[in-house]
C-alpha positions as CSV (number, residue, x, y, z in Angstrom):
1,M,4.4,-38.9,33.3
2,S,7.1,-36.4,34.5
3,T,7.0,-35.0,37.9
4,P,6.6,-31.1,37.9
5,S,9.6,-29.2,39.2
6,L,9.5,-27.9,42.7
7,F,10.8,-24.6,41.3
8,E,8.4,-24.6,38.2
9,S,6.2,-21.9,39.6
10,S,9.1,-19.7,40.6
11,E,10.7,-20.2,37.2
12,A,7.6,-19.3,35.4
13,E,7.2,-16.1,37.5
14,N,10.9,-15.2,36.8
15,R,10.3,-15.7,33.0
16,R,7.1,-13.5,33.2
17,R,8.9,-10.7,35.0
18,A,11.7,-10.7,32.4
19,E,9.0,-10.2,29.7
20,P,8.5,-6.8,28.4
21,L,5.3,-4.9,29.2
22,A,3.8,-5.5,25.8
23,A,4.2,-9.2,26.1
24,R,2.7,-9.3,29.7
25,M,-0.3,-7.2,28.7
26,R,-1.4,-9.4,25.8
27,P,-5.1,-10.1,26.2
28,A,-6.1,-13.3,27.8
29,S,-9.5,-13.4,26.2
30,L,-11.3,-11.9,23.3
31,A,-13.1,-9.6,25.6
32,E,-9.8,-7.9,26.3
33,F,-8.8,-7.7,22.6
34,V,-8.6,-4.1,21.4
35,G,-9.1,-3.0,17.8
36,Q,-10.1,-4.8,14.6
37,Q,-13.8,-4.4,15.2
38,H,-14.4,-4.2,11.4
39,F,-14.1,-8.0,11.3
40,L,-14.2,-9.0,15.0
41,G,-17.0,-6.9,16.3
42,E,-20.2,-8.6,17.2
43,G,-22.0,-9.7,14.1
44,K,-18.9,-9.3,12.0
45,L,-17.4,-12.2,9.8
46,L,-14.7,-13.5,12.1
47,W,-17.0,-13.1,15.2
48,R,-19.6,-15.2,13.4
49,L,-17.0,-17.8,12.4
50,I,-15.8,-18.1,15.9
51,K,-19.3,-18.4,17.4
52,S,-20.4,-21.0,14.9
53,D,-17.2,-22.9,15.4
54,R,-16.4,-22.6,11.7
55,V,-12.9,-21.0,11.8
56,G,-10.8,-22.2,9.0
57,S,-7.5,-21.1,7.7
58,V,-6.9,-17.4,7.7
59,I,-4.3,-14.9,6.8
60,F,-3.9,-11.8,9.0
61,Y,-2.4,-8.9,7.1
62,G,-1.5,-5.7,8.7
63,P,1.1,-3.4,10.3
64,P,3.1,-4.5,13.3
65,G,1.6,-4.1,16.8
66,T,-2.0,-4.5,15.7
67,G,-2.6,-7.9,17.5
68,K,-2.0,-10.5,14.8
69,T,-0.1,-12.9,17.0
70,T,-2.4,-12.3,20.0
71,L,-5.4,-13.1,18.1
72,A,-4.0,-16.2,16.7
73,F,-3.3,-17.5,20.2
74,L,-6.9,-16.5,21.3
75,L,-8.3,-18.4,18.3
76,A,-6.6,-21.5,19.5
77,G,-8.3,-21.2,22.8
78,E,-11.8,-20.5,21.2
79,T,-11.4,-23.5,18.8
80,R,-10.1,-25.7,21.5
81,S,-7.1,-26.3,19.3
82,R,-3.3,-26.9,20.2
83,F,-1.3,-23.8,19.5
84,R,1.9,-24.2,17.5
85,Q,4.0,-21.3,16.4
86,I,6.8,-21.1,13.7
87,S,8.5,-18.3,12.1
88,A,8.9,-18.3,8.5
89,V,12.2,-16.5,8.9
90,T,13.9,-19.4,10.7
91,A,11.8,-22.5,9.9
92,G,12.7,-24.7,7.0
93,V,10.7,-27.4,5.1
94,K,12.0,-30.1,7.5
95,E,10.6,-28.4,10.7
96,L,7.4,-27.6,8.8
97,R,6.8,-31.2,7.8
98,E,7.5,-32.3,11.4
99,V,4.9,-29.9,12.7
100,L,2.4,-31.0,10.2
101,E,3.0,-34.8,10.9
102,E,2.5,-33.9,14.7
103,A,-0.8,-32.3,13.8
104,R,-2.1,-35.4,11.8
105,T,-1.1,-37.7,14.6
106,L,-2.9,-35.5,17.2
107,L,-6.0,-35.3,14.9
108,S,-5.9,-39.1,14.3
109,T,-5.5,-40.2,18.1
110,T,-7.5,-37.4,19.9
111,G,-9.7,-35.7,17.3
112,R,-8.1,-32.4,18.4
113,R,-6.9,-30.1,15.7
114,T,-3.8,-27.9,15.7
115,L,-3.7,-24.2,15.1
116,L,-0.5,-23.5,13.3
117,F,0.6,-19.9,13.5
118,V,3.2,-19.0,10.8
119,D,4.7,-15.5,11.6
120,E,5.9,-13.5,8.5
121,I,4.4,-16.2,6.2
122,H,5.4,-14.1,3.2
123,R,9.1,-15.1,4.0
124,F,8.3,-18.7,3.0
125,N,9.1,-19.4,-0.7
126,R,6.7,-21.1,-2.9
127,A,7.9,-24.6,-2.2
128,Q,7.4,-24.0,1.6
129,Q,4.0,-22.6,1.1
130,D,3.1,-25.5,-1.1
131,V,4.0,-27.9,1.7
132,L,1.1,-26.4,3.7
133,L,-1.5,-27.0,1.0
134,P,-2.6,-30.5,1.6
135,D,-3.1,-30.2,5.4
136,V,-4.9,-26.8,4.9
137,E,-7.1,-28.1,2.2
138,H,-8.1,-31.2,4.3
139,G,-8.5,-29.2,7.5
140,T,-5.8,-31.1,9.4
141,V,-4.5,-27.8,10.7
142,I,-6.1,-24.3,11.1
143,L,-3.5,-22.3,9.5
144,V,-3.1,-18.6,10.7
145,G,-0.5,-16.9,8.6
146,A,0.7,-13.3,9.6
147,T,2.2,-10.9,7.3
148,T,2.9,-7.2,6.9
149,Q,2.9,-7.6,3.1
150,N,-0.2,-7.7,0.9
151,P,-0.8,-11.6,0.7
152,F,-2.3,-11.2,-2.8
153,F,1.3,-10.2,-3.9
154,A,3.3,-12.0,-1.3
155,V,1.5,-15.3,-0.6
156,T,0.9,-18.0,-3.4
157,S,-2.6,-17.7,-5.0
158,A,-3.2,-21.4,-4.0
159,L,-2.8,-20.7,-0.4
160,V,-4.7,-17.4,-0.6
161,S,-7.6,-19.1,-2.2
162,R,-7.8,-21.7,0.6
163,S,-7.8,-19.0,3.4
164,R,-9.9,-16.0,4.4
165,V,-7.8,-12.8,4.4
166,F,-8.5,-10.3,7.3
167,Q,-6.7,-6.9,7.1
168,F,-5.7,-5.6,10.3
169,Q,-5.8,-1.8,10.7
170,A,-3.6,0.3,12.8
171,L,-5.2,1.0,16.2
172,S,-6.9,4.3,16.7
173,I,-5.5,7.0,19.0
174,E,-8.4,6.2,21.5
175,E,-7.7,2.5,21.3
176,I,-4.0,3.1,22.0
177,Q,-5.0,5.3,25.1
178,N,-7.3,2.5,26.4
179,V,-4.4,0.1,26.1
180,I,-2.1,2.4,28.1
181,R,-4.7,3.0,30.7
182,R,-5.3,-0.6,31.1
183,A,-1.5,-1.2,31.6
184,L,-1.3,1.5,34.2
185,A,-4.2,0.0,36.1
186,D,-3.2,-3.7,36.1
187,T,-1.3,-4.6,39.2
188,T,-0.6,-8.2,38.2
189,R,0.7,-7.9,34.6
190,G,1.0,-4.1,34.2
191,L,2.4,-1.1,36.0
192,G,-0.4,-0.8,38.6
193,Q,2.1,-1.3,41.4
194,H,3.8,1.8,40.4
195,D,2.5,5.1,41.4
196,V,2.1,6.9,38.0
197,R,0.5,10.2,37.4
198,M,-0.1,10.2,33.7
199,H,-0.5,13.7,32.2
200,D,-3.3,14.2,29.6
201,D,-1.0,15.6,27.0
202,A,1.5,12.9,27.6
203,L,-1.0,10.3,27.1
204,K,-2.3,11.8,23.9
205,F,1.4,12.2,22.7
206,L,2.1,8.5,23.3
207,A,-1.0,7.5,21.5
208,E,-0.2,9.7,18.5
209,V,3.4,9.0,17.9
210,S,3.0,5.2,18.3
211,D,1.5,5.2,14.8
212,G,-1.2,2.7,15.8
213,D,1.3,0.3,17.2
214,A,0.3,-0.9,20.7
215,R,3.6,-2.7,21.2
216,R,5.5,0.6,20.7
217,A,3.2,2.6,23.0
218,L,3.6,0.1,25.8
219,G,7.4,0.0,25.3
220,A,7.7,3.6,25.6
221,L,5.5,3.7,28.7
222,E,7.5,1.1,30.4
223,V,10.8,2.8,29.6
224,G,9.4,6.1,31.0
225,V,8.1,4.6,34.3
226,L,10.9,2.3,35.0
227,S,13.7,4.8,34.2
228,S,12.1,7.7,36.2
229,P,14.0,8.2,39.5
230,Q,11.1,10.1,41.1
231,R,8.2,8.6,43.0
232,P,5.4,9.1,42.3
233,V,6.2,9.2,38.6
234,E,5.1,12.4,36.9
235,F,4.6,11.2,33.4
236,T,4.8,14.5,31.5
237,R,4.9,15.1,27.8
238,E,8.5,15.7,28.2
239,L,9.1,12.2,29.7
240,A,7.0,10.7,27.1
241,A,9.0,12.2,24.3
242,E,12.3,11.0,25.9
243,S,10.9,7.5,26.2
244,V,9.9,7.1,22.6
245,Q,12.5,6.1,20.1
246,R,12.3,7.1,16.5
247,K,10.4,4.4,14.7
248,A,12.0,3.0,11.6
249,V,10.0,3.7,8.5
250,E,7.9,0.6,7.6
251,Y,8.8,0.5,3.9
252,D,9.6,-2.2,1.4
253,A,10.8,-0.7,-1.7
254,T,9.8,-4.0,-3.6
255,G,6.6,-4.8,-1.8
256,D,3.1,-3.4,-1.6
257,A,4.3,-0.6,0.8
258,H,6.1,0.8,-2.2
259,Y,3.1,0.6,-4.6
260,D,0.6,2.0,-2.0
261,A,2.9,5.0,-1.3
262,A,3.5,5.6,-4.9
263,S,-0.3,5.4,-5.6
264,A,-0.9,7.9,-2.8
265,L,1.8,10.2,-4.1
266,I,0.4,10.2,-7.7
267,K,-3.2,10.6,-6.6
268,S,-2.3,13.4,-4.3
269,I,-0.6,15.3,-7.1
270,R,-3.4,14.5,-9.5
271,G,-5.9,15.6,-6.8
272,S,-4.0,19.0,-6.5
273,D,-3.2,18.6,-2.8
274,P,0.7,19.7,-2.4
275,D,0.8,19.0,1.2
276,A,-0.4,15.4,1.0
277,A,1.9,15.0,-2.0
278,I,4.9,16.3,0.0
279,Y,4.1,13.9,2.9
280,W,4.1,10.9,0.6
281,L,7.3,12.1,-1.1
282,A,8.9,12.3,2.4
283,R,7.6,8.9,3.4
284,M,9.1,7.4,0.2
285,L,12.5,9.2,0.6
286,E,12.7,8.2,4.2
287,G,12.0,4.6,3.4
288,G,14.9,4.5,0.9
289,E,12.9,4.7,-2.4
290,E,15.0,5.0,-5.4
291,V,15.2,8.6,-6.7
292,R,15.1,7.4,-10.3
293,F,11.7,5.7,-9.7
294,L,10.3,8.8,-8.1
295,S,11.7,11.0,-11.1
296,R,10.3,8.7,-13.7
297,R,6.9,8.7,-12.1
298,L,6.8,12.5,-12.1
299,V,7.8,12.7,-15.8
300,I,4.9,10.3,-16.6
301,L,2.5,12.3,-14.5
302,A,3.4,15.6,-16.2
303,S,2.1,14.2,-19.4
304,E,-0.7,11.9,-18.1
305,D,-2.4,14.2,-15.6
306,V,-1.2,17.8,-16.4
307,G,-0.8,17.6,-20.1
308,N,-1.4,20.6,-22.2
309,A,-3.3,22.4,-19.3
310,D,0.3,23.5,-18.4
311,P,2.8,22.7,-21.1
312,Q,5.7,23.7,-18.7
313,A,4.9,20.8,-16.5
314,L,6.7,18.2,-18.7
315,P,9.9,20.2,-19.3
316,L,10.1,21.0,-15.6
317,A,9.6,17.3,-14.6
318,V,12.4,16.2,-17.2
319,A,14.7,19.0,-15.8
320,A,14.0,17.7,-12.2
321,M,14.9,14.1,-13.3
322,Q,18.2,15.4,-14.9
323,A,19.0,17.4,-11.9
324,C,18.4,14.5,-9.5
325,E,20.8,12.4,-11.6
326,F,23.4,15.2,-11.4
327,V,22.9,16.2,-7.8
328,G,21.9,13.0,-6.0
329,L,20.7,12.6,-2.5
330,P,20.3,14.3,0.0
331,E,20.1,17.6,-2.0
332,C,17.9,16.3,-4.9
333,R,15.1,16.0,-2.4
334,L,14.7,19.7,-2.8
335,T,14.4,19.3,-6.6
336,L,11.8,16.6,-6.1
337,S,9.9,18.8,-3.6
338,Q,9.8,21.7,-6.2
339,A,8.6,19.4,-9.0
340,V,5.9,17.7,-6.7
341,T,4.5,21.0,-5.5
342,Y,4.5,22.6,-9.0
343,L,2.8,19.6,-10.5
344,A,0.3,19.4,-7.6
345,C,-0.7,23.1,-8.2
346,A,-0.7,22.9,-11.9
347,P,-4.0,22.9,-13.9
348,K,-4.9,19.4,-14.7
349,S,-5.8,17.6,-18.1
350,N,-5.8,14.1,-19.1
351,A,-7.1,15.0,-22.6
352,A,-3.9,13.9,-24.3
353,T,-3.9,10.7,-22.3
354,V,-7.5,9.9,-23.3
355,A,-6.8,10.8,-26.9
356,I,-3.9,8.3,-27.3
357,G,-5.9,5.7,-25.5
358,E,-8.9,5.9,-27.7
359,A,-6.8,6.0,-30.8
360,Q,-4.8,2.8,-29.8
361,T,-8.1,1.0,-28.8
362,D,-9.4,1.7,-32.3
363,V,-6.2,0.3,-33.9
364,R,-6.2,-2.8,-31.6
365,E,-9.8,-3.6,-32.2
366,G,-9.2,-3.6,-36.1
367,R,-10.8,-0.3,-36.9
368,L,-8.0,0.5,-39.3
369,I,-8.1,3.6,-41.5
370,P,-6.2,3.4,-44.8
371,V,-3.8,6.3,-45.4
372,P,-5.6,8.8,-47.7
373,V,-4.0,9.0,-51.2
374,H,-3.0,12.5,-51.1
375,L,-1.1,12.0,-47.8
376,Q,0.8,8.9,-49.2
377,D,4.5,9.2,-49.9
378,K,5.4,10.4,-53.4
379,H,9.1,10.5,-53.2
380,Y,9.9,7.4,-55.1
381,Q,9.9,6.3,-58.6
382,G,6.4,5.2,-59.8
383,A,4.5,6.9,-57.1
384,K,3.1,9.4,-59.5
385,R,1.8,6.5,-61.8
386,L,-0.1,5.3,-58.6
387,G,-1.5,8.7,-57.8
388,H,0.2,8.8,-54.4
389,G,0.5,12.3,-53.0
390,Q,-1.6,13.9,-55.7
391,G,-3.8,16.7,-54.3
392,Y,-1.8,17.3,-51.2
393,E,-1.9,20.9,-50.1
394,Y,1.3,22.2,-48.5
395,A,0.1,23.7,-45.2
396,H,2.6,26.6,-45.2
397,D,1.4,27.9,-48.4
398,A,-2.2,28.4,-46.9
399,P,-3.3,31.4,-44.9
400,D,-2.5,31.0,-41.2
401,G,-0.6,27.8,-42.1
402,I,-3.8,25.7,-42.2
403,A,-4.9,24.0,-45.3
404,P,-8.4,22.8,-45.7
405,Q,-7.5,19.2,-46.0
406,D,-8.6,15.9,-44.9
407,Y,-5.9,14.1,-42.8
408,L,-7.7,11.0,-41.6
409,G,-10.3,10.0,-44.1
410,V,-13.1,9.6,-41.5
411,E,-14.9,11.8,-39.0
412,K,-13.2,11.2,-35.7
413,T,-12.3,13.3,-32.6
414,Y,-9.6,12.0,-30.3
415,Y,-8.3,15.2,-28.6
416,R,-10.8,17.1,-26.6
417,P,-9.1,19.8,-24.6
418,V,-10.5,20.5,-21.1
419,P,-11.6,24.0,-19.8
420,R,-8.6,24.4,-17.6
421,G,-5.3,26.2,-17.9
422,F,-3.5,26.6,-21.3
423,E,-6.0,24.1,-22.9
424,V,-8.7,26.9,-22.7
425,E,-6.6,28.7,-25.3
426,L,-5.9,25.6,-27.1
427,A,-9.5,24.6,-27.4
428,A,-10.4,28.1,-28.9
429,R,-7.6,27.8,-31.4
430,L,-8.5,24.2,-32.2
431,E,-12.1,25.2,-32.9
432,K,-10.9,27.5,-35.7
433,I,-8.4,24.9,-36.9
434,R,-11.1,22.2,-37.2
435,A,-13.5,24.5,-38.9
436,V,-10.9,25.2,-41.7
437,L,-10.1,21.4,-41.9
438,R,-13.7,20.5,-42.2
439,E,-13.8,22.4,-45.5
440,G,-11.3,19.9,-47.0
441,K,-13.3,16.9,-45.9
442,P,-15.4,15.0,-48.5
443,K,-18.9,16.2,-48.6
444,T,-21.8,13.7,-48.4
445,G,-22.2,12.2,-51.9
446,D,-18.7,13.1,-53.1
447,V,-16.9,10.4,-55.0
């Protein structure tokens, strides 16, 4: 057994002082943990698992600064497990196997389990994730995987099926304010030894701009306090604004952030909210989204969700797509903004979308309709002998260009205009058209 260094306490204190405020203020117990009450509050799932000592492997999924690493460390204490942490960014299969072998040895010799915290677990490839499976399945380790990516996309289904997934939410403004207040009051780990007069508007500003990220809020607080030359520190809103650095947009153009933002953009346009749509457009542009992807989605939406309620929507979306190709960024953001706001404010109809969907379903499910004889091609030798094309009425020869003729052979309605926008006019016109067409349909009993 090695003899503790005479300077061990001093060395530990020096290391602690070098840590940023966010690291020093990490909760030492579950009672200090802030946020995630939807699964950690009394009576909630993770709370029940902890109290019944039934914590198994879990995946923590959510934005940075919401407590994933901290909660993993606290779980090790609650389960009386040895805590081991590795990063999927730097660790390879060799290191992973060594950690798992140590865990097996510890369990065999002492009966104590290891809580293995894998940060950014989505960075492991399939082979690395598969290495974890046997020990997770047999309970040799309590795996806690942390990821900012949707695990149902980024983690293998085999590993997800053996783990409980807990989705972390960004901390609320009130929760961030509580974290800041605690740091200001704590004289041991926090900034309590400094005389700080936090202005209410500065506190609110810090909580709002940190975007639910406690680490970012505490980082700005520490910068403001330690860089201020005056004592006591008057922590004003101006000082808060100077202390907050612009946060890089959390956006992976190939991950679930991409799909979530795209979904929000489309649903906002469909819901006729131009303000929300513009925000999601800005979020995607700032995150580096491909302009072609955005343009393509707007062209699709123009037909899918606006349709004939505003026939100008599609040519406008196509023109926007062409303009974006011609102009490029940054100027084409203006074109995209124009297209998004127009589409959001346009009357909406999915009648054309529903129509083609229903027709394709009939075809796929085998409800096939033979082409009526009078519509069949007659422009080939022998067609006349088969009777193809006989009885066809040329529509341009009929009054109003509509011949009383059956074009399908069965009674079926696919296109049903909605009572919005231009489709109101289309519906009235279609009613008259269908009345004429019905005259050409076979009557009951006709041969």
